[in-house]
N, C-alpha and C positions, 0 to 999 in steps of 0.2 A: 720361246720362254715367255711368263709374264709375272708380276708381281704380284701377290695377293697380300692386302693390305686386311686388318684387324677385321671392318667391317665386312670386307668380301667373304672371307672366312666365317664370320658370324652368319652371314646370308646363305652361304652354302651350307652350314651345318643347320640351319632351322628348315631348309628343303628336306635333306635328307632324315631329319628327325621326325616333319610331317609326312614322309613318304613310306617310313617305318611303321607310323602309326595308321594311315590311312590306308596302305594296304596289308596291315595284321600279318607284319612280316615279322621274322624272328630276328632279323638283320640288316642295317645298308650299311654299304661302304661307296664312298665316293673315293676313285683313284685317278691319279693321271696316268698316261699309256705307260710311262716308266715302272710303274709299279708302286708310286709314293701315295700314302693315304693323304687325304685332303679333309676327309671328315668321316665319322661313322656314327651309327646310333643302332639302339636297341641291345639285344644279349650280346656285347659282344667281351665280355668278360673273359669267356674260356676260348676265345678264338685267338689264333696267332695270326692277328691281322697282317703283321709285315709280309708273311709267307704266302697268306692267302691271295693279298695284294699283287706280290711278284708272282705268283702263277697265274692268278687272273691276265694280268698286263702279257704275260706269254702268251696265253692262251689266244687273246684277243690279236696276239702279232703272227701268232700259226695262223690263226683263221683268217687275217689279213692276206698272208702269201697264198692260201688256200682261192680266195677271193679272187687275185689276179691270176692264177691261173685257170680260173673260171671266166675272164673280164667281165668282174665285178667292180666296182670300186672299192668298195666294204662291204660286209655282212656287219649290220649296226645290231643284232639283234643275238643272242642265242639262249639257250633252254637246256638246262640239265635236271632228267630226273632223278632220284634217288628215292630209298628207301624212309628215311625218315625226313629228309632235307631236300629241297630243290632249289636251283639257282636259277635265276634268270640275270642276264647280263646285257648292258645296255652301253652304246657307243653314243655320248653326246657332244654335237659341236664338232667330231671327228679329233677330239683332244683327252679327252675325260671319260671315266667308265664307271657307270653303275651297276652295282654287284647287289642284288635282292635274296636274301637269304629266308625261305618260307616254308612252312610245312602245311600239315594237313586243316590249321586252323586258317587257312587262306586259300585261294585258288589263281590259278596262272591269267586266268581275265582279268581278275581284280587288279591283280599284280601290274599288269600291261598297261591295263586304265591308269593306275596311279603313277606308273614310270613316265608314262606320256605328257602327263601335266607337268611332273617333276622335270624332266628334261625341259620343256618350254622354259622353267622357272631357273633352272640354270644356265640354259642356253642366253636367256635376258641377263644376268648377272655376269656372265664370260661377256658379252658387248660391251655392258660398263665399264668392263676390265678394260677390253680392246681400245673404248674410246678415250679413256684416261691416260692409257700407255702413249697413243696417238697425241695427246695433247701437252705430255710432258715429255721434253727431250730427253733421252736418253745419255746418261753419263756414263763413261767406262770406269774402270777403277783408276787405272793409271791418270784421267784427269783428274783426280780428286787429290792426288799425289804434287805435292810442292818441291819446289827446289830445298826449301827451309827443312822439309818433311826429310830428304834426303841427307841432308847434312846432318840433321839430329840425330837420324838411324846410323851413318857411318862415320861421323865426325869424331876427331880425338879429343872430346869434351873431359 
């Protein structure tokens, strides 16, 4: 688990927008392995991003099971070819998933090339997040609650 600050979110959004533009993609999603959207760009108005993110995370999890059966650590990339839309899925830093939707305006080679650069950029952002997390002591919710807070909540005022 990691905390995503506004500047982290903006940096990730910028990478996703650049990837969408540079790969000539229809849309790009950045999601975590639980299926939560982190960033999105492109033609997303007509997409059910919540369902797509959830199904993609499930697909990655299922593929991870196949990888284990074949004594692989993880399959980091997947490609699905459709009649109108193709899907390229890449796992970044074993934590996030990049989903690129593209059509005849682009090619798998261009998408892979651009995803490689974007993955490096995302990895760098994740490293900064990790470094910041190590520098700041983690505080639990219970450490924030004082005896006075408890008295105010349950007291007979």
